[in-house]
N, C-alpha and C positions, 0 to 999 in steps of 0.2 A: 172470808166473811161478809156477811151481810149487815150492813149498818143503816138500813132504810129508817128505822124510828129515830136512830141518832142523828141522820141527814134531816128528816123532817122537823124533829125538835128544835136542832140548831139553826136551821132556814127561820121557822116561824118565831124563836125568841130573838135571834139577831134582827131579822128584818121588821120585827116587832119593836124592838126597843129603838132601832135606828128611824123608824118611822116617826115615832112619837118624839125623839130628838129633833129630827127635820121639821116636823110640824110647829114645836115649840120654839127654837132657836133659829131655823132657816139653815143648818149645817148639820152634817153627821160626823162623829168622832172618828177621826182616822184609825186610831187605834182599834176601835171595835171592828171597823171594815177590814183591816190588814188582818185582824185575828180570824174573822169569818172566813178571809181567801186562804190563810194559811191552815186554817181547820178543814174546810174543802178539799184543798191539796192533800193535806195529811191522809184524809179518809180515802182518797182516790189512791195514794200510794199502797196503801194498806190492803186495798183490793185489787192490786195491780193486775191488770189485763192489757195486752197491747192494744186490742180493738177498742178497749173502754177508754185507754188513755188518748186514744186519737179522737174518739167521739166527745171526749170532756174537754181536752186542752185546745183543740181546734177552734170550737165555737168560744171558748174563754179567750182565745188571743184574738178573734175577729171582734168580739164584744170590746174588748179593751182597747183596739186599734180604732174602731168606728167611734167608740164613745171618747176616746182621746181627740180625736179630729172634731166631734160636737162639742166637747168640752172646750177646746180651744177657740172654737168659733162662737162661745156662749149661746148655743143652742140647747146645751144639757149640762148639769151640773156634774162635777167630778165626784162627788160623793155617790150621785145616782149611778154612774157608771162603774164604780167600784161595787156598789150593791148588786147590780145585775151581773157582775163578773163573779162574786160570792156566790150568789144563787144559781149560777151555771155551774160551778164546782160542787156545791152541795148537791145540788137535784138535777143531774144531767139528763134524767128521763123521769117520768111520771112516776112517782114512787111506789104506787098502788097498782100498777100494770096496766093502766088506762090508755088505750090505743089513740095516739094522736098522730095526725098527718104532719104536721109541724114540730119542730122541738120544742121542749116543755118549756124553755126560757123564752121563746118567742111567744108563745101563748101568754105568758104571764106579761111580758111587754105589750102585747097587743090589747089585753083585757086591762090592764093599768093605763094605758092610753085613752081607751074607751071611758073609763071610769073617771080620768082627769078630765076628759071632754064633758062628761055628762054633769059633773059637780061643777066644774069652772065656766062652761058655757065655751064660746069660740072667742073669749078676750085675748089680746096679745099681751098680757102682762105677766108677770113672773109666776111660775106655779112650782110649788114644792112637791116634787114628784115622789119622795119617799114613801108617804101614805097611802099613795095611790098603787106604788110598786107592792107595798104590803098587801093591800086589797086585791090585786091581781095575783098575788100569790095564793093566798087563802082561797080565792074563786076558783082557780085553777086546779088546786089541791082537791076540792069538793067536786068537780066535775071529770 
């Protein structure tokens, strides 16, 4: 089965709600983050394909491992790491067939980083990355 619209809706609604919460409170709800991760994993298991499983779960494992290191060194928030992991599980490839040279989640991360840099400048202060991750997701879905 093809769950493209379900994947896109879950990613946009979940990331949008978490971005709003991150902007408002500075934290993301763990239950919502874990729910997005479990939902993404469930959809991938329902569409089970050995090649797809490796293409989905290997980058997810890398995101969680690298993000865990960055989170422990206070370079990145744990909620942001879980959000990017959930987005990798929900949208492992561009959902509308656009050809990307880099993995879709890498594009989202780069666009989110550039958006944060554009709106926050080069300040060294704390940045709430959730809203920029949502902006990166929307921009990457549109291109």
